[in-house]
C-alpha positions as CSV (number, residue, x, y, z in Angstrom):
1,M,0.0,0.0,0.0
2,F,1.4,3.4,-1.1
3,V,1.2,6.2,1.5
4,T,1.6,9.7,0.3
5,V,2.8,13.0,1.9
6,L,-0.8,14.2,2.0
7,D,-2.0,11.0,3.6
8,V,0.4,11.1,6.5
9,I,-0.2,14.8,7.2
10,Q,-4.0,14.2,7.3
11,R,-3.7,11.1,9.5
12,S,-1.2,12.6,11.9
13,T,-3.1,15.9,12.2
14,E,-6.2,13.9,13.4
15,F,-4.1,12.0,15.8
16,L,-2.3,15.0,17.3
17,E,-5.6,16.9,17.5
18,K,-7.0,14.0,19.6
19,K,-4.0,14.2,21.9
20,G,-4.7,17.9,22.5
21,V,-1.7,19.2,20.6
22,E,-2.0,22.9,19.6
23,S,-1.9,23.6,15.9
24,P,-1.8,19.8,15.0
25,R,-1.6,20.4,11.2
26,L,1.3,22.7,11.5
27,Q,3.1,20.4,14.0
28,A,2.7,17.4,11.6
29,E,4.0,19.4,8.7
30,L,7.0,20.6,10.6
31,L,7.9,17.1,11.7
32,L,7.6,15.7,8.2
33,A,9.5,18.5,6.7
34,D,12.3,17.8,9.2
35,L,12.3,14.1,8.4
36,L,12.4,14.7,4.6
37,K,15.0,17.5,4.9
38,V,12.8,20.0,3.0
39,R,11.2,23.3,3.7
40,R,7.6,23.0,5.0
41,M,6.2,24.7,1.9
42,Q,7.8,22.2,-0.4
43,L,5.5,19.6,1.1
44,Y,2.6,21.3,-0.7
45,L,4.3,20.8,-4.0
46,N,4.8,17.1,-3.2
47,F,1.6,15.9,-1.8
48,E,1.5,12.8,-4.1
49,R,5.1,11.7,-3.2
50,T,5.1,8.3,-1.5
51,L,7.0,7.6,1.6
52,T,9.3,4.7,1.9
53,K,8.8,2.1,4.7
54,A,11.7,3.5,6.6
55,E,10.5,7.1,6.2
56,L,7.0,6.1,7.3
57,D,8.3,4.2,10.4
58,A,10.5,7.1,11.3
59,F,7.6,9.6,10.9
60,R,5.2,7.4,12.9
61,E,7.7,7.4,15.8
62,M,8.1,11.2,15.6
63,V,4.3,11.7,15.7
64,R,3.9,9.2,18.6
65,R,6.4,11.3,20.6
66,R,4.6,14.5,19.8
67,G,1.3,12.9,20.8
68,E,2.8,12.2,24.2
69,R,3.4,15.9,24.3
70,E,7.1,15.9,23.9
71,P,8.1,19.3,22.5
72,L,8.7,19.4,18.8
73,Q,12.1,21.0,19.3
74,Y,13.4,18.1,21.2
75,I,12.1,15.6,18.6
76,V,13.8,17.4,15.7
77,G,16.8,18.4,17.9
78,N,17.0,22.1,17.3
79,T,15.3,25.4,17.2
80,C,15.9,28.9,15.9
81,F,17.1,31.7,18.2
82,C,17.9,35.2,16.7
83,G,18.3,33.6,13.3
84,L,20.8,31.0,14.6
85,E,20.2,27.3,14.7
86,I,20.6,26.0,18.3
87,N,20.6,22.3,19.2
88,V,18.4,21.4,22.1
89,N,17.6,18.3,24.1
90,S,15.9,17.5,27.4
91,H,18.9,18.8,29.4
92,V,18.3,22.4,28.3
93,L,15.4,24.8,28.3
94,I,13.9,25.5,24.8
95,P,14.8,29.2,23.9
96,R,11.6,31.4,23.8
97,P,10.9,34.3,21.5
98,E,10.9,36.6,24.6
99,T,14.5,35.8,25.3
100,E,15.4,37.0,21.8
101,L,14.5,40.5,23.2
102,L,16.8,40.0,26.1
103,A,19.6,39.1,23.6
104,E,18.9,42.1,21.4
105,Q,19.0,44.4,24.3
106,G,22.3,42.9,25.5
107,W,24.1,43.1,22.2
108,T,22.8,46.7,21.6
109,F,24.3,47.7,24.9
110,L,27.6,45.9,24.3
111,S,27.9,47.2,20.7
112,G,27.6,50.7,22.0
113,L,30.4,50.1,24.5
114,V,32.8,48.6,21.9
115,T,32.3,51.7,19.6
116,Q,33.4,53.9,22.5
117,K,36.6,52.0,23.2
118,S,39.8,51.8,21.2
119,G,42.1,48.8,21.0
120,P,44.0,46.4,18.8
121,P,41.7,44.8,16.0
122,N,40.0,41.6,17.0
123,S,41.0,42.1,20.7
124,P,38.3,42.0,23.4
125,Q,36.9,45.4,24.1
126,A,34.0,44.3,26.3
127,A,33.2,41.4,28.6
128,A,29.9,39.7,29.3
129,L,28.7,37.0,31.5
130,D,25.7,34.7,30.7
131,F,24.3,33.3,34.0
132,G,22.6,30.0,33.6
133,T,23.5,29.6,29.9
134,G,21.5,26.3,29.2
135,S,21.8,25.7,25.5
136,G,24.2,28.6,25.2
137,C,21.7,30.6,23.0
138,L,22.3,33.9,24.8
139,A,26.0,33.7,24.9
140,I,26.2,32.6,21.2
141,A,23.8,35.5,20.1
142,L,25.9,38.1,21.9
143,A,29.2,36.6,20.5
144,S,27.8,36.5,17.0
145,K,26.6,40.2,17.1
146,C,29.7,41.6,19.0
147,Q,33.0,40.6,17.5
148,N,35.2,42.2,20.1
149,L,33.6,40.5,23.0
150,R,35.0,38.3,25.7
151,I,32.2,36.1,27.1
152,D,31.9,33.7,30.0
153,A,28.9,31.4,30.4
154,L,28.0,29.3,33.5
155,D,25.5,26.7,34.3
156,V,25.1,24.3,37.2
157,S,24.3,21.4,34.8
158,A,27.2,19.5,33.2
159,E,24.8,18.0,30.6
160,A,23.6,21.6,29.6
161,L,27.2,22.7,29.2
162,V,27.9,19.9,26.8
163,V,25.0,21.1,24.6
164,A,26.1,24.7,24.9
165,G,29.6,23.8,24.0
166,K,28.6,21.9,20.9
167,N,26.4,24.9,19.8
168,A,29.2,27.3,20.2
169,E,31.5,25.0,18.2
170,N,28.8,24.7,15.5
171,H,28.8,28.5,15.1
172,G,32.7,28.8,15.2
173,L,32.6,30.5,18.7
174,R,34.1,27.8,20.9
175,E,37.3,29.7,21.4
176,R,35.4,33.0,22.3
177,I,33.1,31.6,24.9
178,H,34.4,30.2,28.1
179,F,32.0,27.7,29.8
180,T,32.0,27.1,33.6
181,Q,30.0,24.7,35.7
182,A,28.8,26.6,38.7
183,N,25.7,28.2,40.3
184,T,27.3,31.4,41.7
185,L,29.3,34.3,40.4
186,S,31.9,33.8,43.1
187,V,33.8,31.3,40.9
188,F,35.0,34.3,38.8
189,Q,36.9,35.9,41.8
190,Q,38.6,39.0,40.3
191,S,36.8,39.0,36.9
192,K,34.8,42.1,35.9
193,F,32.0,42.2,33.3
194,D,30.4,45.1,31.4
195,L,27.2,43.0,31.2
196,I,25.8,40.2,33.2
197,I,22.8,38.7,31.4
198,S,20.4,36.0,32.4
199,N,17.2,34.2,31.8
200,P,17.2,32.6,35.2
201,P,14.6,30.1,36.6
202,Y,11.6,32.1,37.7
203,I,8.6,29.8,38.0
204,P,7.3,29.3,41.6
205,T,7.9,25.7,42.6
206,K,4.2,24.9,43.1
207,E,3.3,26.3,39.7
208,I,5.5,23.9,37.8
209,E,2.8,21.2,38.0
210,T,0.3,23.5,36.4
211,L,2.3,24.1,33.3
212,Q,1.6,22.6,29.9
213,P,2.7,19.0,29.7
214,E,5.4,19.9,27.1
215,V,7.1,22.0,29.8
216,R,6.1,20.1,33.0
217,N,7.0,16.7,31.7
218,F,9.9,17.3,29.4
219,E,11.9,20.6,30.1
220,P,14.4,20.4,33.0
221,H,12.9,21.6,36.2
222,A,16.2,23.0,37.4
223,A,15.9,25.6,34.6
224,L,12.3,26.5,35.6
225,D,12.2,26.3,39.5
226,G,12.8,29.7,41.0
227,G,12.0,28.7,44.5
228,A,8.8,29.2,46.5
229,D,7.9,32.6,45.0
230,G,10.0,32.3,41.8
231,L,12.5,35.0,42.9
232,D,15.4,33.1,44.4
233,Y,17.9,33.8,41.6
234,F,17.0,37.5,41.5
235,R,17.8,37.8,45.2
236,Q,21.1,36.0,44.6
237,L,22.1,38.2,41.6
238,A,21.0,41.4,43.5
239,H,23.4,40.4,46.2
240,E,26.3,39.0,44.2
241,A,26.4,40.9,40.9
242,E,27.7,44.2,42.3
243,Y,31.1,42.8,42.8
244,F,31.5,41.6,39.2
245,L,30.4,44.5,37.2
246,T,32.6,47.2,35.8
247,P,31.7,50.9,36.5
248,G,28.7,51.7,34.3
249,G,28.0,47.9,33.8
250,R,24.5,46.6,33.5
251,L,22.6,43.6,34.8
252,M,19.8,42.4,32.3
253,L,17.3,39.8,33.4
254,E,14.2,38.2,32.0
255,F,11.4,37.6,34.5
256,G,7.8,36.1,34.7
257,D,4.4,37.5,34.5
258,G,3.5,39.7,37.4
259,Q,7.1,39.7,38.9
260,G,8.3,43.1,37.8
261,E,7.4,45.1,40.8
262,A,8.7,42.6,43.3
263,I,12.0,42.2,41.5
264,G,12.4,46.0,41.3
265,K,12.0,46.2,45.1
266,I,14.5,43.4,45.6
267,F,17.2,45.3,43.6
268,E,16.4,48.7,45.1
269,S,16.8,47.2,48.5
270,E,20.3,46.2,47.5
271,K,21.1,49.7,46.3
272,W,20.6,49.1,42.5
273,I,18.9,51.5,40.3
274,V,16.2,50.2,37.9
275,E,17.0,51.7,34.6
276,S,14.3,50.2,32.4
277,I,11.7,47.5,32.2
278,Q,11.1,46.3,28.6
279,H,7.8,44.6,27.5
280,D,7.6,41.5,25.4
281,Y,5.6,40.8,22.2
282,N,2.4,40.5,24.3
283,H,3.0,43.9,25.9
284,R,3.8,42.3,29.3
285,P,6.8,43.5,31.5
286,R,9.5,41.0,30.8
287,I,13.0,42.3,31.0
288,I,14.6,44.4,33.7
289,T,17.9,46.4,33.4
290,V,19.6,47.7,36.5
291,L,22.8,49.4,37.4
292,R,24.6,50.2,40.6
293,N,23.8,53.3,42.5
294,K,27.0,55.3,42.5
């Protein structure tokens, strides 16, 4: 029996819809396009193409996994972040569009610093630290946009650092990004950074079980769990970061819905100045930038 591209799209769409997967047709098409190594729109030009048994078996397995609510990004093994292909697996958080705004704000700030400084070509003229790097997406985006940048990236997870290191290598940035396994800035001792940037865990512990199955059952809880009120890492950074910033340096952090006011108070209590709070694509407060009170 011959099974065509259109056949499997229609059948898998019905299956995924019954499983409660959002946008089931789109998900089916993205999975099939990844399997066949074509752009999604090319499927529409090849509806009558028949799948081999090996292709059909592989696709059924992909759809089965998606039906169990495993994220599509883990199934295909990658996602796009700031126009860069980033490999992901269950050891790292899947980068969100909101975090692209954080990256853009970071490289805009750093680019401004570099233009103000003079030094030998290709020598580091600014330094940044990515706290809780995960897949390495933030560090890689900053390094890609700012050529004269020295960047450190830390994460408590050894498995996450393997993913981040491979991503940096894939983009030719392995020599420019130094990865460290740690959960505190104190490992950097005398180092100073112009920018400390982070998308830290900020979900309150009890709320994790209320999240969508894709997040609750598959993404690493250590990258989600921000403590009882979700603010543990903001308290830590408000206390630690002062000692590792250059004069005029900035701390830029992503935070969760409804947390902006409480986070602002945390930093103000530690003598920081809240410079700005940026909204995300849904017009919700999402990114806070702070600097030290002179």
